[in-house]
C-alpha positions in Angstrom: 22.3 -49.8 -42.3 18.7 -51.5 -42.1 17.2 -48.1 -43.2 19.9 -47.6 -46.0 19.0 -50.9 -47.3 15.4 -50.9 -47.1 15.9 -46.9 -48.9 17.9 -48.3 -52.1 16.1 -52.1 -52.3 12.6 -51.0 -51.0 9.7 -50.9 -53.3 7.2 -49.0 -51.0 4.8 -46.8 -52.9 5.4 -49.2 -56.2 2.9 -50.9 -58.1 4.4 -53.8 -60.3 3.1 -55.9 -62.9 4.7 -59.1 -63.6 3.3 -61.4 -66.1 3.5 -65.5 -65.6 3.3 -64.6 -62.1 1.4 -67.8 -60.7 4.7 -70.2 -60.8 8.3 -70.3 -61.5 10.4 -67.5 -61.9 7.5 -64.9 -62.2 5.9 -66.0 -59.0 9.3 -65.6 -57.4 9.9 -62.1 -58.5 5.9 -61.3 -57.4 7.2 -62.7 -53.9 10.1 -60.6 -53.4 8.5 -57.3 -54.8 5.7 -57.6 -52.2 8.3 -58.7 -49.4 10.0 -55.0 -50.5 7.0 -53.0 -50.1 5.4 -53.1 -53.7 1.8 -53.6 -54.7 1.8 -56.6 -57.2 -0.3 -57.6 -60.2 0.1 -61.1 -61.4 -1.5 -62.8 -64.4 -1.5 -66.5 -65.7 -3.8 -68.6 -67.8 -5.5 -70.6 -65.0 -7.2 -68.7 -62.6 -6.9 -71.6 -59.7 -3.3 -71.4 -59.9 -3.5 -67.8 -59.7 -5.6 -67.6 -56.7 -3.4 -70.2 -54.9 -0.3 -68.1 -56.0 -1.7 -64.9 -54.4 -1.8 -66.4 -51.0 1.6 -67.8 -51.4 3.0 -64.3 -52.7 0.9 -62.0 -50.2 2.1 -63.2 -46.7 -1.3 -62.6 -45.7 -1.5 -59.3 -47.2 -3.6 -60.2 -50.0 -5.0 -56.9 -50.5 -1.3 -55.9 -52.0 -1.5 -58.7 -54.6 -4.2 -59.0 -57.5 -4.6 -61.2 -60.4 -5.9 -61.9 -64.0 -6.7 -64.9 -66.0 -5.7 -64.3 -69.5 -3.9 -65.8 -72.3 -1.2 -63.3 -73.5 -0.9 -65.0 -76.9 -3.9 -62.8 -77.7 -3.4 -59.4 -78.4 -6.9 -58.2 -77.0 -6.0 -60.2 -73.8 -2.5 -58.1 -73.5 -4.4 -54.7 -74.0 -7.0 -56.2 -71.4 -4.4 -57.0 -68.6 -2.5 -53.6 -68.9 -6.1 -51.7 -68.5 -6.8 -54.1 -65.4 -3.6 -53.5 -63.8 -3.9 -49.8 -64.0 -7.2 -49.7 -62.9 -6.3 -51.7 -59.8 -3.4 -49.7 -58.7 -3.8 -46.5 -60.7 -0.4 -47.1 -62.0 2.5 -49.4 -62.9 5.9 -48.5 -62.2 7.7 -51.8 -62.4 7.0 -54.1 -65.7 8.4 -57.6 -65.4 7.7 -59.3 -69.0 8.2 -63.0 -67.9 5.4 -64.8 -69.5 6.9 -67.2 -72.5 7.0 -70.5 -73.6 9.1 -73.0 -76.1 8.3 -75.6 -79.2 11.5 -77.6 -79.8 11.6 -77.9 -83.3 14.7 -78.3 -85.8 14.7 -75.5 -88.7 13.6 -78.2 -91.3 10.6 -78.8 -89.5 9.6 -75.6 -87.8 5.5 -75.1 -88.2 4.5 -71.7 -89.2 1.6 -71.9 -86.7 4.1 -72.8 -83.6 6.6 -70.0 -85.0 4.0 -67.4 -85.0 2.7 -68.4 -81.5 5.8 -68.6 -80.0 6.6 -65.1 -81.4 3.6 -63.4 -80.5 4.2 -64.4 -77.0 7.6 -64.2 -76.4 8.3 -61.3 -78.3 5.5 -59.2 -80.3 2.9 -59.1 -77.1 6.0 -58.0 -74.5 6.2 -54.8 -77.1 2.7 -54.4 -76.8 2.5 -54.3 -73.0 5.4 -52.4 -72.6 3.9 -50.0 -75.4 0.6 -49.7 -73.3 2.4 -49.1 -70.1 5.3 -46.6 -70.7 3.4 -43.6 -71.1 2.7 -43.8 -67.3 6.3 -44.1 -66.6 7.6 -41.1 -68.8 4.9 -39.0 -67.3 6.1 -39.7 -63.9 9.8 -39.7 -64.8 10.5 -43.5 -63.1 10.2 -46.7 -64.4 11.5 -50.0 -64.4 11.2 -52.5 -67.5 12.5 -55.9 -66.9 12.3 -58.2 -69.9 12.9 -62.5 -69.0 14.8 -63.6 -71.8 17.9 -66.5 -71.6 20.8 -67.8 -72.0 19.4 -69.2 -75.5 19.1 -65.8 -76.6 22.8 -65.2 -76.4 23.6 -68.6 -77.6 21.9 -71.5 -79.5 21.0 -75.2 -78.9 19.9 -77.4 -81.4 16.4 -77.6 -82.0 15.6 -74.5 -80.5 15.6 -72.1 -83.4 12.0 -70.3 -82.5 12.8 -70.1 -78.9 16.6 -68.6 -79.4 15.0 -66.4 -82.1 12.3 -64.7 -80.0 15.0 -64.6 -76.8 17.5 -62.8 -78.8 15.0 -60.3 -80.2 14.0 -59.5 -76.7 17.5 -58.6 -76.2 17.6 -56.1 -79.3 14.0 -54.6 -77.8 15.7 -54.0 -74.3 19.1 -51.8 -76.3 16.4 -49.9 -78.4 13.9 -49.3 -75.7 16.6 -48.0 -73.3 17.4 -45.4 -75.5 14.0 -44.5 -75.9 13.2 -44.3 -72.2 16.4 -43.3 -70.7 16.0 -39.5 -70.8 12.7 -40.2 -68.8 14.4 -41.5 -66.1 13.0 -45.6 -67.1 15.5 -48.0 -67.2 15.2 -51.1 -69.5 17.1 -54.6 -69.0 16.8 -58.2 -69.5 17.8 -60.9 -67.5 19.1 -64.0 -69.2 18.4 -67.0 -67.0 20.5 -70.1 -67.2 19.1 -73.5 -66.4 16.3 -73.0 -64.0 14.5 -76.3 -62.9 10.6 -74.8 -63.7 7.9 -76.6 -65.3 9.0 -75.7 -68.7 12.2 -77.8 -68.8 10.6 -80.6 -66.7 8.1 -80.7 -69.2 10.2 -80.9 -72.6 13.2 -82.6 -71.3 14.2 -86.3 -70.1 16.4 -86.8 -66.9 19.1 -87.6 -69.1 18.9 -84.2 -70.5 18.4 -82.5 -67.2 21.5 -83.9 -66.2 23.5 -82.6 -69.1 22.1 -78.9 -68.5 23.3 -79.2 -64.9 26.8 -80.5 -66.1 27.5 -77.5 -68.2 27.1 -75.0 -65.1 30.4 -74.0 -62.9 27.9 -74.8 -59.9 27.2 -78.0 -61.3 23.3 -78.0 -60.9 20.0 -76.5 -61.7 18.9 -73.0 -60.4 16.4 -72.5 -57.9 13.5 -70.4 -58.8 14.1 -68.2 -55.7 17.6 -67.5 -57.3 16.2 -65.3 -59.7 14.4 -62.9 -56.9 17.8 -61.2 -55.9 18.7 -60.0 -59.6 15.4 -58.8 -60.2 14.9 -56.6 -57.1 18.2 -54.9 -57.7 16.8 -53.7 -61.4 13.5 -52.7 -60.1 14.8 -50.7 -57.0 16.8 -47.5 -56.7 19.6 -49.9 -56.5 20.2 -50.2 -59.7 18.9 -47.0 -61.1 22.5 -46.4 -63.2 21.7 -49.9 -64.7 20.0 -49.9 -68.3 20.4 -51.6 -71.9 22.0 -54.3 -69.8 21.8 -58.0 -70.3 22.3 -59.5 -66.5 22.9 -63.4 -66.9 21.9 -65.3 -63.9 23.1 -69.0 -65.3 25.2 -70.5 -62.8 28.4 -70.3 -64.8 27.2 -71.9 -68.0 28.0 -68.8 -70.3 31.4 -69.0 -68.8 32.7 -72.4 -68.8 34.7 -74.0 -71.3 36.3 -77.1 -69.8 34.1 -79.3 -67.2 35.0 -83.1 -65.8 34.4 -85.8 -68.5 35.6 -88.7 -66.2 38.4 -90.1 -64.5 40.5 -90.3 -67.4 40.6 -86.8 -68.5 39.1 -83.6 -69.2 36.6 -82.8 -71.8 36.8 -79.7 -73.8 33.9 -77.5 -74.5 34.6 -74.7 -77.1 31.6 -72.0 -77.1 30.5 -72.2 -80.2 32.0 -75.2 -81.1 30.3 -77.7 -78.7 27.8 -79.2 -81.2 31.0 -79.8 -83.5 33.7 -81.2 -81.5 34.5 -82.7 -78.2 37.9 -83.8 -77.0 39.6 -85.3 -74.3 43.4 -84.5 -72.6 45.4 -88.1 -73.1 48.8 -86.8 -71.6 50.6 -84.0 -71.0 54.4 -83.8 -70.4 56.7 -80.6 -70.8 60.3 -79.8 -70.6 62.1 -77.9 -73.3 58.5 -78.3 -75.3 55.5 -78.7 -73.6 53.8 -81.6 -75.4 49.9 -82.0 -75.3 48.0 -84.9 -76.5 44.4 -84.8 -77.4 41.8 -87.1 -78.6 39.2 -85.2 -80.4 35.9 -86.5 -82.1 33.8 -84.3 -84.4 30.2 -84.2 -84.8 30.4 -87.0 -87.7 31.5 -89.5 -84.6 35.1 -89.9 -85.8 37.9 -90.1 -83.1 41.3 -88.1 -84.2 44.2 -88.1 -82.3 46.3 -84.6 -82.3 49.6 -83.6 -80.5 49.9 -80.2 -79.9 53.7 -78.8 -79.0 54.6 -75.4 -77.7 58.3 -74.5 -78.0 60.2 -72.1 -75.6 
């Protein structure tokens, strides 16, 4: 049984490149790849963080982990990264495009420079890095490409127009590239994480906002970075060999939860797609020949209405 598990989930003989691998989700993905037997190349902007991460990730086998400090907003450094990884291990079998950033701005105040920078990092240079490494995968007829998107690529949130657009674009890239590379036995998938409490949300969200995200999950908590590792290993290994062109949502139930507790007096209603516009509380429920449901509803302009819904048998 153990041998079968290692055959299906093991990465012995494989080389992986994980961008943004010095911390957060990228670091945990790199760690489990090393544990599964792969050689791993990581990158980030800060050399000191990368050096410390190698010690955490390698488990004492530092020769299996290498790094390059680079800024993936810059196109020439993307090309340099691809070259460095190929020179270090001679091949890249698994690519995890994890590096990304966010710059919250409402649509009427978005700055062109901020839009361009986030798109360059979150989408354009992911394409460039993928493009640079695909030829070797096609030649070997084996490869795994994993893009780290977001549930905000599937939905939206106020002030996240730049980020949501970039992550939705990444899903489009996933679908099309999966079709390009399928005949070469190269799979392409996206993971759409929900609220994981990494450095990025810590830096831009207040404590109240963090609690709000936690409340919207089915598990009523933020994800731990190590909880992304299992899904990534599935998509990177032979265990996930028939999964391609897919989006794996790892969100603690954010996208499936439409009702959540709103206090002792009732239940809050959150209809997907309407969550910004309407909130409601069940005030009473009675049944008999007719089911009678009384709702107290507030629309986005702040006025409460009382609605009575009856279902006749």
